[in-house]
Rosetta silent file (secondary structure, phi, psi, omega in degrees, C-alpha in Angstrom):
SEQUENCE: MNSQLLSQKLLKDLDEIKIQNGNIIESAYLSIKACRKLLSAYKKEIIKTKFKTVQDEINFFKNTKQVPLIKLIYFSEIHSFEIQLPKGDKDAQLKSIKKKINKINRFFLYNIDFGRYVNSGATHFDKEYYTRDYLENFHITTSKFYFQDPEFCTPRDMLLGKYKAYDYLVTYFDEKKDRVRNGLNGKHKSIKPMEKIDWPFSNTDYVELLYALCSKGLGKQNNQGIMQVSKKLEQLFNIEPKDIYKTYQDIKNRKNSRTLFLDQLATSLLIEMDRSEK
SCORE:     score description
SCORE:     0.000 S_00000001
   1 L     0.000  116.329  178.837  -72.466   98.674  273.776 S_00000001
   2 L   -88.553   98.508 -171.293  -70.163  101.095  272.211 S_00000001
   3 H   -77.654  -22.325  178.864  -72.310  104.227  272.351 S_00000001
   4 H   -75.797  -30.931  176.093  -69.752  106.479  270.686 S_00000001
   5 H   -72.065  -39.172  175.364  -69.630  104.329  267.545 S_00000001
   6 H   -54.346  -45.554  179.359  -73.473  104.158  267.618 S_00000001
   7 H   -67.469  -36.182  174.299  -73.721  107.895  267.771 S_00000001
   8 H   -64.677  -41.522  173.672  -71.236  108.265  264.902 S_00000001
   9 H   -63.826  -39.280 -177.237  -73.218  105.827  262.821 S_00000001
  10 H   -57.711  -58.098 -177.009  -76.453  107.674  263.590 S_00000001
  11 H   -52.431  -40.474  175.886  -74.875  110.894  262.319 S_00000001
  12 H   -67.555  -43.450  177.436  -73.586  109.295  259.167 S_00000001
  13 H   -58.958  -38.203 -177.541  -77.044  107.714  258.570 S_00000001
  14 H   -70.353  -37.963  177.441  -78.691  111.067  258.898 S_00000001
  15 H   -63.735  -38.380  179.550  -76.328  112.618  256.413 S_00000001
  16 H   -61.673  -47.242 -176.973  -77.082  109.837  253.993 S_00000001
  17 H   -61.211  -39.189 -178.704  -80.878  110.255  254.478 S_00000001
  18 H   -64.321  -41.295 -176.662  -80.486  114.028  253.721 S_00000001
  19 H   -73.065  -32.488  179.810  -78.496  113.353  250.607 S_00000001
  20 H   -88.462   -9.914 -175.790  -80.925  110.608  249.201 S_00000001
  21 L  -129.383  110.837  175.751  -84.191  112.362  249.973 S_00000001
  22 L   -75.900  -16.495 -179.023  -84.793  115.725  248.363 S_00000001
  23 L   -88.727  121.244 -171.922  -88.078  116.160  250.113 S_00000001
  24 H   -68.384  -30.447 -179.576  -87.546  117.679  253.573 S_00000001
  25 H   -66.609  -40.198  174.906  -90.653  116.124  254.995 S_00000001
  26 H   -71.465  -40.763 -179.247  -89.627  112.596  254.007 S_00000001
  27 H   -66.244  -39.197  173.774  -86.117  113.186  255.037 S_00000001
  28 H   -65.911  -38.792 -179.052  -87.258  114.462  258.503 S_00000001
  29 H   -60.695  -56.403 -175.756  -89.640  111.424  258.840 S_00000001
  30 H   -63.661  -36.649  177.298  -86.807  108.952  258.235 S_00000001
  31 H   -62.632  -35.835  177.606  -84.442  110.810  260.480 S_00000001
  32 H   -59.684  -48.799  175.785  -86.986  110.634  263.251 S_00000001
  33 H   -55.533  -43.078 -176.572  -87.271  106.867  262.842 S_00000001
  34 H   -70.239  -35.016  172.927  -83.448  106.456  262.971 S_00000001
  35 H   -69.136  -39.197  171.328  -83.212  108.522  266.165 S_00000001
  36 H   -63.933  -35.297  175.749  -85.913  106.769  267.885 S_00000001
  37 H   -56.053  -50.567 -174.467  -84.320  103.332  267.032 S_00000001
  38 H   -71.742  -41.716  177.991  -81.166  104.355  268.798 S_00000001
  39 H   -58.106  -40.683  178.037  -82.853  105.842  271.761 S_00000001
  40 H   -62.959  -34.654  177.525  -84.842  102.514  272.212 S_00000001
  41 H   -68.555  -37.086  174.795  -81.606  100.657  272.059 S_00000001
  42 H   -61.941  -44.114  179.894  -80.099  102.900  274.704 S_00000001
  43 H   -57.508  -50.075 -177.754  -83.176  102.501  276.932 S_00000001
  44 H   -54.445  -42.176 -174.205  -82.962   98.672  276.692 S_00000001
  45 H   -74.364  -37.133  177.188  -79.317   98.729  277.551 S_00000001
  46 H   -75.788  -25.006  169.842  -79.443  101.023  280.659 S_00000001
  47 H   -64.944  -39.318 -174.715  -82.424   99.026  282.047 S_00000001
  48 H   -83.918  -34.122 -179.017  -80.479   95.869  281.658 S_00000001
  49 L  -117.102  114.236 -176.308  -77.157   97.318  282.801 S_00000001
  50 L   -74.749  155.122  179.815  -76.993   99.543  285.788 S_00000001
  51 L   -73.006  142.981 -175.113  -74.573  102.483  285.908 S_00000001
  52 L   -79.736  -41.510  176.378  -71.372  101.700  287.881 S_00000001
  53 L  -130.036  164.767  177.674  -71.087  105.429  289.183 S_00000001
  54 H   -63.839  -34.992  179.103  -73.165  108.445  289.512 S_00000001
  55 H   -64.754  -36.800  176.237  -70.698  110.137  287.029 S_00000001
  56 H   -64.464  -40.825  173.178  -71.439  107.472  284.414 S_00000001
  57 H   -66.423  -37.871  169.942  -75.148  108.207  284.632 S_00000001
  58 H   -60.983  -45.567 -177.126  -74.523  111.888  284.376 S_00000001
  59 H   -60.607  -41.835 -171.663  -72.287  111.357  281.342 S_00000001
  60 H   -69.735  -45.503 -177.808  -74.906  109.205  279.632 S_00000001
  61 H   -73.173  -33.249 -173.819  -77.889  111.537  280.135 S_00000001
  62 H   -86.508  -22.058 -170.187  -75.845  114.753  279.683 S_00000001
  63 H  -132.082  -62.275 -174.759  -73.789  113.599  276.647 S_00000001
  64 H   -60.047  -57.760  177.918  -74.453  110.131  275.137 S_00000001
  65 L   -58.231  -27.583 -171.515  -78.319  110.288  275.029 S_00000001
  66 H   -68.733  -29.174 -173.595  -78.188  113.899  273.772 S_00000001
  67 H   -61.934  -55.436  172.587  -76.815  112.883  270.332 S_00000001
  68 H   -70.050  -31.851 -172.028  -80.110  111.107  269.117 S_00000001
  69 H   -68.019  -45.293  172.656  -82.333  113.151  271.356 S_00000001
  70 H   -49.811  -47.036 -172.832  -81.184  116.506  269.863 S_00000001
  71 H   -74.291  -33.186  175.118  -81.573  115.249  266.349 S_00000001
  72 H   -58.220  -56.575 -179.791  -84.919  113.746  267.337 S_00000001
  73 H   -64.984  -39.669 -178.595  -86.356  117.045  268.628 S_00000001
  74 H   -55.351  -56.095 -174.388  -84.741  118.953  265.705 S_00000001
  75 H   -74.075  -29.767  177.961  -86.337  116.776  263.040 S_00000001
  76 H   -65.097  -39.268  177.265  -89.615  116.451  264.900 S_00000001
  77 H   -71.199  -35.317 -179.683  -89.996  120.263  264.978 S_00000001
  78 H   -72.779  -36.381 -174.144  -89.080  120.451  261.281 S_00000001
  79 H   -69.326  -46.719  178.924  -91.464  117.675  260.217 S_00000001
  80 H   -56.660  -50.491 -178.965  -94.364  119.358  262.134 S_00000001
  81 H   -60.952  -47.364 -175.373  -93.518  122.796  260.736 S_00000001
  82 H   -71.372  -24.787  173.189  -93.179  121.730  257.082 S_00000001
  83 H   -68.087  -40.758 -174.863  -96.396  119.806  257.093 S_00000001
  84 H   -87.674   -3.953 -179.842  -98.306  122.761  258.373 S_00000001
  85 L   -64.993  130.479  177.886  -96.521  125.342  256.153 S_00000001
  86 L   -52.770  144.711  176.228  -98.901  127.312  253.838 S_00000001
  87 L  -105.920  136.810  170.185  -98.251  126.214  250.153 S_00000001
  88 L    73.388    2.201  172.392  -97.771  128.692  247.432 S_00000001
  89 L  -115.374  106.503 -169.641  -98.089  131.879  249.565 S_00000001
  90 H   -66.454  -46.161  176.082  -94.860  133.545  250.170 S_00000001
  91 H   -51.872  -49.577  177.972  -96.237  136.158  252.727 S_00000001
  92 H   -62.830  -38.864  172.683  -97.965  133.479  254.599 S_00000001
  93 H   -63.518  -40.754 -177.421  -94.858  131.350  254.711 S_00000001
  94 H   -69.638  -34.424  179.533  -92.689  134.050  255.914 S_00000001
  95 H   -65.001  -44.335 -179.055  -95.367  134.810  258.660 S_00000001
  96 H   -56.846  -48.410 -179.965  -95.258  131.152  259.683 S_00000001
  97 H   -62.190  -36.882 -175.007  -91.382  131.231  259.902 S_00000001
  98 H   -66.725  -41.893 -178.547  -91.455  134.480  261.789 S_00000001
  99 H   -58.295  -44.970  175.962  -94.050  132.975  264.302 S_00000001
 100 H   -60.781  -50.056  174.865  -91.775  129.913  264.742 S_00000001
 101 H   -53.458  -48.781  178.989  -88.670  132.009  265.411 S_00000001
 102 H   -61.603  -34.546  177.988  -90.521  134.112  268.053 S_00000001
 103 H   -61.947  -53.223  176.761  -91.655  130.925  269.619 S_00000001
 104 H   -58.977  -42.918  179.295  -88.028  129.693  269.927 S_00000001
 105 H   -57.583  -47.264  177.994  -86.852  133.057  271.221 S_00000001
 106 H   -62.629  -30.591  174.622  -89.546  132.911  273.880 S_00000001
 107 H   -68.279  -45.093  173.279  -88.312  129.456  274.917 S_00000001
 108 H   -61.918  -37.506 -179.034  -84.741  130.789  275.286 S_00000001
 109 H   -70.941  -39.844 -179.843  -85.963  133.757  277.385 S_00000001
 110 H   -65.886  -36.543 -176.482  -88.107  131.463  279.644 S_00000001
 111 L  -106.599   36.940 -173.320  -85.134  129.101  280.149 S_00000001
 112 H   -67.092  -41.562  179.170  -82.418  131.817  280.361 S_00000001
 113 H   -59.534  -44.568 -179.591  -81.053  130.501  283.742 S_00000001
 114 H   -64.815  -36.186  179.815  -80.717  127.057  282.531 S_00000001
 115 H   -66.923  -43.565  171.459  -79.145  128.298  279.281 S_00000001
 116 H   -58.279  -39.317  176.128  -76.590  130.227  281.267 S_00000001
 117 H   -61.143  -47.360 -179.297  -75.744  127.069  283.270 S_00000001
 118 H   -65.066  -43.351 -179.324  -75.302  125.107  280.029 S_00000001
 119 H   -73.908  -21.799 -178.862  -73.238  127.689  278.205 S_00000001
 120 H   -76.616  -16.644 -177.824  -70.974  128.491  281.130 S_00000001
 121 L    87.770    6.217 -175.780  -69.801  124.891  281.228 S_00000001
 122 L   -67.668  158.114 -175.475  -70.849  124.597  284.949 S_00000001
 123 L  -129.897   -7.879 -167.364  -71.308  121.192  286.619 S_00000001
 124 L   -63.378  -16.871  179.168  -72.468  121.940  290.195 S_00000001
 125 L  -113.002   13.547 -179.078  -76.137  120.910  289.466 S_00000001
 126 H   -60.097  -41.912 -178.307  -75.242  118.059  287.240 S_00000001
 127 H   -68.196  -32.737  176.553  -76.202  115.420  289.713 S_00000001
 128 H   -78.959  -34.617  178.383  -79.619  116.873  290.318 S_00000001
 129 H   -80.284  -31.915 -173.695  -80.166  117.580  286.734 S_00000001
 130 L  -120.301   27.366  171.667  -78.829  114.407  284.923 S_00000001
 131 L  -132.831  157.165 -175.375  -79.572  111.559  287.267 S_00000001
 132 H   -86.150   -4.361 -178.607  -83.033  110.008  287.913 S_00000001
 133 H   -67.936   -9.660 -169.710  -82.787  110.108  291.634 S_00000001
 134 H  -118.840   22.646 -178.059  -84.097  113.597  291.633 S_00000001
 135 L   -60.894  -33.501  179.456  -87.283  113.301  289.623 S_00000001
 136 L   -73.340  -35.884 -179.578  -89.465  113.959  292.647 S_00000001
 137 L   -84.880  -39.699  179.185  -87.612  117.055  293.510 S_00000001
 138 L  -117.850   97.616 -175.014  -86.831  118.567  290.165 S_00000001
 139 L   -66.671  152.672  170.311  -89.895  117.832  287.865 S_00000001
 140 L   -62.314  129.946 -170.531  -89.458  117.545  284.117 S_00000001
 141 L   -94.475  -23.757 -179.149  -89.996  121.016  282.897 S_00000001
 142 L   -84.951  126.627 -169.702  -90.745  120.371  279.126 S_00000001
 143 L   -87.710  -34.243 -174.756  -94.228  119.507  278.540 S_00000001
 144 L   -62.235  133.636  176.311  -94.103  118.369  274.785 S_00000001
 145 L   -81.195  127.176  169.462  -93.723  114.733  274.280 S_00000001
 146 L  -118.484  -64.467 -177.460  -90.705  113.442  272.513 S_00000001
 147 L  -160.779   69.648  179.258  -89.339  110.378  274.319 S_00000001
 148 L  -103.407  138.484 -178.700  -90.177  110.443  277.918 S_00000001
 149 L  -161.346  129.958  177.609  -90.052  107.626  280.366 S_00000001
 150 L   -52.347  -34.188  178.945  -89.217  107.829  284.163 S_00000001
 151 L   -75.096  -14.196 -166.888  -86.611  104.974  283.664 S_00000001
 152 L  -135.448   17.845 -174.791  -85.012  106.776  280.812 S_00000001
 153 L  -128.911  148.322  170.975  -85.488  110.551  281.681 S_00000001
 154 L  -120.762  175.734 -177.271  -83.862  112.892  284.195 S_00000001
 155 L   -57.247  -35.135 -173.640  -85.228  116.330  285.444 S_00000001
 156 L  -123.804    5.612 -173.077  -83.229  118.213  282.774 S_00000001
 157 H   -78.609  -31.934  170.269  -81.893  116.004  280.111 S_00000001
 158 H   -63.907  -42.510 -179.350  -85.003  116.675  277.906 S_00000001
 159 H   -68.118  -29.918  174.744  -84.721  120.328  278.416 S_00000001
 160 H   -68.162  -46.102  175.482  -81.016  120.196  277.526 S_00000001
 161 H   -62.434  -35.988 -179.811  -81.838  118.380  274.310 S_00000001
 162 H   -68.305  -44.508 -177.999  -84.591  120.810  273.472 S_00000001
 163 H   -59.436  -42.651 -177.773  -82.251  123.824  274.284 S_00000001
 164 H   -80.400  -30.645  175.235  -79.601  122.553  271.910 S_00000001
 165 H   -62.485  -40.801  175.964  -82.013  121.414  269.317 S_00000001
 166 H   -62.244  -35.787  173.320  -83.604  124.878  269.239 S_00000001
 167 H   -63.059  -33.316  174.460  -80.250  126.406  268.774 S_00000001
 168 H   -75.829  -33.160 -172.182  -79.859  124.391  265.530 S_00000001
 169 H   -70.398  -34.068  178.864  -83.497  125.271  264.568 S_00000001
 170 H   -59.380  -39.134  176.071  -82.663  129.046  264.648 S_00000001
 171 H   -68.785  -38.224 -179.675  -80.217  128.427  261.853 S_00000001
 172 H   -60.588  -49.300 -179.798  -82.581  126.145  260.025 S_00000001
 173 H   -75.532  -25.515  170.571  -85.435  128.857  259.957 S_00000001
 174 H   -59.710  -42.824 -173.272  -83.008  131.672  259.044 S_00000001
 175 H   -71.577  -44.490 -178.919  -81.974  129.624  255.969 S_00000001
 176 H   -50.909  -50.032 -177.566  -85.643  128.690  255.434 S_00000001
 177 H   -63.307  -36.082 -174.810  -86.626  132.365  255.355 S_00000001
 178 H   -70.913  -37.326 -174.372  -83.835  133.224  252.818 S_00000001
 179 H   -72.534  -34.965  175.728  -85.013  130.397  250.573 S_00000001
 180 H   -70.340  -36.091 -177.289  -88.599  131.569  250.617 S_00000001
 181 H   -68.358  -30.720 -177.919  -87.731  135.122  249.933 S_00000001
 182 L   -98.660   10.673  173.134  -85.633  134.116  246.974 S_00000001
 183 L    76.029   26.429 -175.442  -88.191  131.653  245.623 S_00000001
 184 L  -111.996   14.381  175.795  -86.169  128.514  246.379 S_00000001
 185 L   -67.719  148.819  178.060  -88.614  126.901  248.716 S_00000001
 186 L   121.920 -139.390 -176.992  -89.717  123.337  248.069 S_00000001
 187 L   -76.949  143.119 -178.664  -87.565  120.396  247.192 S_00000001
 188 L   -82.086  146.406 -178.637  -83.945  120.889  247.610 S_00000001
 189 L   -65.551  137.984 -178.672  -81.795  120.853  244.458 S_00000001
 190 L   -77.474   99.590 -175.453  -79.867  117.575  243.974 S_00000001
 191 L  -131.512  163.643 -177.210  -76.374  118.817  244.311 S_00000001
 192 L   -73.116  127.588  178.551  -73.175  117.230  245.638 S_00000001
 193 L   -65.619  144.869 -174.062  -72.921  117.975  249.404 S_00000001
 194 L   -62.353  137.608  174.758  -70.085  120.304  250.438 S_00000001
 195 L   -80.736  125.904  179.222  -66.965  118.396  251.395 S_00000001
 196 L   -76.491  160.672  175.093  -65.957  119.246  254.955 S_00000001
 197 L  -114.698  121.231 -177.821  -62.562  120.224  256.090 S_00000001
 198 L   -74.533  131.400 -179.581  -61.464  118.524  259.277 S_00000001
 199 L   -69.384  109.936 -170.807  -60.440  121.093  261.929 S_00000001
 200 L   -89.576   -5.300 -172.103  -56.617  120.043  262.680 S_00000001
 201 L  -103.352 -178.028 -176.367  -56.273  122.478  265.637 S_00000001
 202 L   -77.513  166.489  173.055  -57.515  122.519  269.206 S_00000001
 203 H   -56.376  -43.607 -177.995  -60.949  123.333  270.596 S_00000001
 204 H   -62.533  -46.131 -175.649  -59.478  126.535  272.173 S_00000001
 205 H   -59.940  -41.968 -177.601  -57.962  127.555  268.831 S_00000001
 206 H   -62.419  -48.677 -178.134  -61.456  127.221  267.204 S_00000001
 207 H   -60.939  -41.484 -179.006  -63.092  129.405  269.806 S_00000001
 208 H   -61.622  -56.295  179.654  -60.405  132.017  269.538 S_00000001
 209 H   -56.562  -38.579 -178.091  -60.831  132.196  265.720 S_00000001
 210 H   -61.542  -50.639  174.708  -64.640  132.165  266.138 S_00000001
 211 H   -61.899  -34.978 -179.889  -64.615  135.093  268.333 S_00000001
 212 H   -62.578  -48.915 -175.687  -62.076  136.978  266.318 S_00000001
 213 H   -61.858  -46.097 -167.417  -64.316  136.536  263.112 S_00000001
 214 H   -70.100  -42.070 -175.914  -67.534  137.657  265.107 S_00000001
 215 H   -72.647  -24.186  173.291  -65.787  140.633  266.552 S_00000001
 216 H   -78.881  -11.075  175.581  -64.618  141.772  263.062 S_00000001
 217 L   116.391    5.748  176.260  -68.281  141.609  262.025 S_00000001
 218 L   -60.360  122.530 -176.106  -68.823  138.067  260.673 S_00000001
 219 L    88.664  -12.985 -176.693  -72.537  137.407  260.977 S_00000001
 220 L   -62.517  -38.844 -174.972  -73.390  141.042  261.944 S_00000001
 221 L   -64.348  -32.326  178.642  -75.079  141.682  258.636 S_00000001
 222 L  -103.492   14.189  174.473  -77.701  138.933  259.262 S_00000001
 223 L    61.288   43.844 -176.595  -77.896  139.686  263.016 S_00000001
 224 L  -112.665  137.319 -176.316  -76.455  136.408  263.995 S_00000001
 225 L   -83.798 -173.029 -176.645  -74.690  135.773  267.262 S_00000001
 226 H   -56.585  -45.914 -177.928  -71.641  133.598  268.302 S_00000001
 227 H   -60.742  -47.517 -176.357  -73.727  130.342  268.411 S_00000001
 228 H   -66.199  -40.172  171.986  -75.382  130.821  265.039 S_00000001
 229 H   -62.257  -38.835 -177.122  -72.036  131.661  263.306 S_00000001
 230 H   -67.773  -39.471  177.762  -70.469  128.652  265.036 S_00000001
 231 H   -55.841  -34.619  179.689  -73.097  126.327  263.704 S_00000001
 232 H   -75.654  -41.153  174.440  -72.182  127.339  260.161 S_00000001
 233 H   -68.482  -28.477  175.061  -68.500  127.027  260.683 S_00000001
 234 H   -64.260  -34.389  175.179  -68.926  123.632  262.317 S_00000001
 235 H   -63.383  -44.580 -178.558  -70.448  122.480  259.048 S_00000001
 236 H   -69.304  -44.924 -175.032  -67.424  123.650  257.131 S_00000001
 237 H   -95.520    6.311 -178.276  -64.802  122.572  259.524 S_00000001
 238 L    46.371   55.610  178.534  -66.319  119.284  260.711 S_00000001
 239 L  -137.861  148.938  178.521  -65.953  120.048  264.337 S_00000001
 240 L  -119.000   99.405 -173.293  -68.220  119.846  267.330 S_00000001
 241 L   -72.926  151.633  178.745  -66.724  122.519  269.672 S_00000001
 242 L  -117.217  146.209  171.060  -67.202  122.072  273.433 S_00000001
 243 L    53.103   45.587 -172.336  -67.908  124.703  276.148 S_00000001
 244 H   -53.017  -49.856 -176.918  -67.637  127.665  273.847 S_00000001
 245 H   -69.165  -38.524 -179.564  -68.403  130.381  276.418 S_00000001
 246 H   -68.164  -38.363  176.399  -66.370  128.766  279.124 S_00000001
 247 H   -61.227  -36.346  176.728  -63.393  128.370  276.686 S_00000001
 248 H   -61.855  -49.903  176.164  -63.704  131.979  275.866 S_00000001
 249 H   -53.011  -43.404  177.719  -63.403  132.915  279.437 S_00000001
 250 H   -66.205  -34.862  175.412  -60.228  130.832  279.834 S_00000001
 251 H   -63.809  -44.362 -177.403  -58.842  132.660  276.768 S_00000001
 252 H   -68.529  -25.236 -169.320  -59.559  136.024  278.274 S_00000001
 253 L   -93.275    3.590  177.235  -57.878  134.902  281.584 S_00000001
 254 L   -55.867  149.665  177.564  -54.466  133.945  279.881 S_00000001
 255 L   -87.619  -35.611  171.284  -51.532  135.531  281.528 S_00000001
 256 L   -86.530 -121.057  176.711  -49.454  135.948  278.333 S_00000001
 257 L   -74.045  124.022  174.562  -50.915  136.404  274.910 S_00000001
 258 L   -82.527   -7.974  174.824  -54.658  136.279  274.792 S_00000001
 259 L  -121.665   57.862 -169.130  -54.536  135.800  271.005 S_00000001
 260 H   -68.240  -47.843 -177.763  -52.023  132.852  270.846 S_00000001
 261 H   -62.582  -44.661 -175.496  -53.664  131.170  267.823 S_00000001
 262 H   -69.520  -33.192  169.226  -54.128  134.322  265.916 S_00000001
 263 H   -55.307  -45.225 -177.182  -50.470  135.233  266.648 S_00000001
 264 H   -72.087  -37.492  174.492  -49.429  131.905  265.295 S_00000001
 265 H   -63.705  -36.383 -179.172  -51.502  132.407  262.146 S_00000001
 266 H   -68.172  -41.936 -176.960  -50.117  135.858  261.524 S_00000001
 267 H   -66.893  -46.662  179.380  -46.559  134.472  262.028 S_00000001
 268 H   -58.616  -44.074 -178.670  -47.234  131.529  259.637 S_00000001
 269 H   -61.466  -50.411  179.397  -48.568  133.897  256.993 S_00000001
 270 H   -61.554  -39.613  170.440  -45.504  136.166  257.269 S_00000001
 271 H   -59.950  -42.441 -178.187  -43.169  133.190  256.915 S_00000001
 272 H   -69.423  -39.822  175.287  -44.965  132.090  253.868 S_00000001
 273 H   -59.763  -46.424  179.594  -44.855  135.483  252.332 S_00000001
 274 H   -59.000  -43.746 -176.344  -41.131  135.806  253.018 S_00000001
 275 H   -60.605  -40.060 -171.452  -40.621  132.289  251.529 S_00000001
 276 H   -75.210  -16.457 -175.242  -42.561  133.087  248.281 S_00000001
 277 L   -93.612   -3.255 -177.284  -40.413  136.258  247.684 S_00000001
 278 L   -86.590    0.000    0.000  -37.091  134.397  247.650 S_00000001
C-alpha cells in the first residue's frame, strides 16, 4: 500500500468535494465519509501486515494516519457545529462561534505541555506516544469518539490529530465570524477556487519569511499568531511546512546571517532594479 499516494488522493478528493458542494453541511458529511474510508483501509493493512521496526510504527501513527485523521476530526467538528448553528439570528450565531472558539482555547490550554512537545519538534517520547505497546501506561486522553480502536490507536495519536485539527478550526471559525458579521453566512458562492502557487524554496526559507511578515505586523490587526497566519499562507503557496517552531530556533542559532533568505530576496530585487534601469 502506497500511503503517500493515498493521502495525496484523499486531499485531492476533499478539494473536489469542497468545489462541487456549496452547502457546508453536505460538504463536511461527504468529507467525513472519505476520511473514514481511508482510515478503514489503513486499519486493515496494519492488522494484516506487521510493522518491521518501531520507527515504522511511530511514523505511521505520527504522520501517515494523521492525514485522514486530522481531516476527519476537522470536518466532524464543522458538521456538528453547522447543524446546531442558530438560523437567521446573527447575534446568536456570533455567540455560538465565540463559545466554540473559547472551547478550542481551553483545549489548547489544558494540553499546553503536549502542544509544546509537538511544536518544538521533540521526539524523545515518540515511542511511548505513538506505538501501541504503551496503552496500559499512557491512557488515551481524548474522550470524544472519532475513530478509536486498541489495534489502531496509540496513547497520543488521537490527541495529536485533535491538536492539529483544532489549529485549523481556529482559522475556520475566525472566517466564519467574519462571514456572519458581513451577512455572508449560508451557502458559499460558486466561484472558481484560488489557484495556488507552488512554493519553490526550502522549508527553512518559508519559516524565515513567515516570521519576518509576522514580526512586521502581518496578522496583528486580527490578533492572529504565527500558526494562524501560516495556515493562510499555506493555502496560497501550496506548502505543508514542517516543525515551524524548531526550524525558527535553528534559524536563530545560525552562526553567520540569521536572515539568509531575506538577504537573498533583497539582493535579487536590487539586481532586478538595476537591470530595469539600463
